[in-house]
C-alpha positions as CSV (number, residue, x, y, z in Angstrom):
1,X,87.3,88.9,76.3
2,X,88.8,89.3,72.8
3,X,91.7,86.9,73.1
4,X,91.9,83.9,70.8
5,X,93.9,80.7,70.9
6,X,95.0,79.3,67.5
7,X,96.8,76.5,65.9
8,X,98.6,77.0,62.6
9,X,99.6,74.3,60.2
10,X,103.2,74.9,59.1
11,X,105.0,74.1,55.8
12,X,106.8,71.3,57.5
13,X,103.5,69.8,58.6
14,X,104.1,70.8,62.3
15,X,101.4,72.5,64.4
16,X,102.1,75.9,66.1
17,X,99.9,77.1,68.9
18,X,99.6,80.7,70.1
19,X,97.4,83.4,71.3
20,X,96.4,86.8,69.9
21,X,93.8,89.5,69.8
22,X,93.9,89.7,66.0
23,X,94.4,86.4,64.1
24,X,94.8,88.0,60.7
25,X,97.5,90.4,61.9
26,X,99.3,87.6,63.8
27,X,99.2,85.2,60.8
28,X,100.7,87.9,58.6
29,X,103.4,88.5,61.2
30,X,104.3,84.8,61.2
31,X,104.3,84.8,57.4
32,X,106.7,87.8,57.3
33,X,109.1,86.1,59.8
34,X,108.3,88.6,62.6
35,X,107.3,87.4,66.0
36,X,107.8,83.8,67.0
37,X,111.2,82.3,66.3
38,X,109.5,79.1,65.4
39,X,108.7,80.4,62.0
40,X,112.4,80.8,61.0
41,X,112.9,78.1,58.4
42,X,109.2,77.3,58.1
43,X,106.1,79.1,56.8
44,X,102.6,79.2,58.1
45,X,100.2,77.5,55.7
46,X,96.8,78.1,57.3
47,X,95.0,78.5,60.6
48,X,93.4,75.1,61.4
49,X,91.9,75.8,64.8
50,X,90.6,79.0,66.5
51,X,89.0,79.4,69.9
52,X,87.5,82.8,70.6
53,X,86.1,84.7,73.7
54,X,89.0,84.3,76.0
55,X,90.6,86.7,78.5
56,X,94.4,87.0,78.4
57,X,94.6,84.7,81.4
58,X,92.3,82.0,80.0
59,X,93.9,82.2,76.6
60,X,97.4,81.6,78.1
61,X,96.1,78.7,80.2
62,X,94.4,77.1,77.2
63,X,97.5,77.6,75.1
64,X,99.6,75.8,77.7
65,X,97.0,72.9,77.7
66,X,97.1,72.6,73.9
67,X,100.9,72.7,73.8
68,X,101.1,69.9,76.3
69,X,98.9,67.7,74.1
70,X,100.3,65.0,71.8
71,X,100.0,65.4,68.1
72,X,97.0,63.0,67.8
73,X,95.1,64.8,70.6
74,X,95.7,68.1,68.8
75,X,94.4,66.6,65.6
76,X,91.3,65.5,67.4
77,X,90.4,69.0,68.4
78,X,91.2,70.4,64.9
79,X,88.7,68.1,63.3
């Protein structure tokens, strides 16, 4: 149970949601343009939300739930 669900605030003010086992490594990968195509043309600014203690399965399910949320709903869980 070492998977994490995260939301990153991007340079264009968008919110990116993903899962990882190492948030620091994953953030660096995004900053270097490796990994998600979403970060081509935008930069990660900071991690604004992090949920820990997931299995791979529960992290994937939670990621899908968050991605389906509207921007205002995502902002509610960030606060």
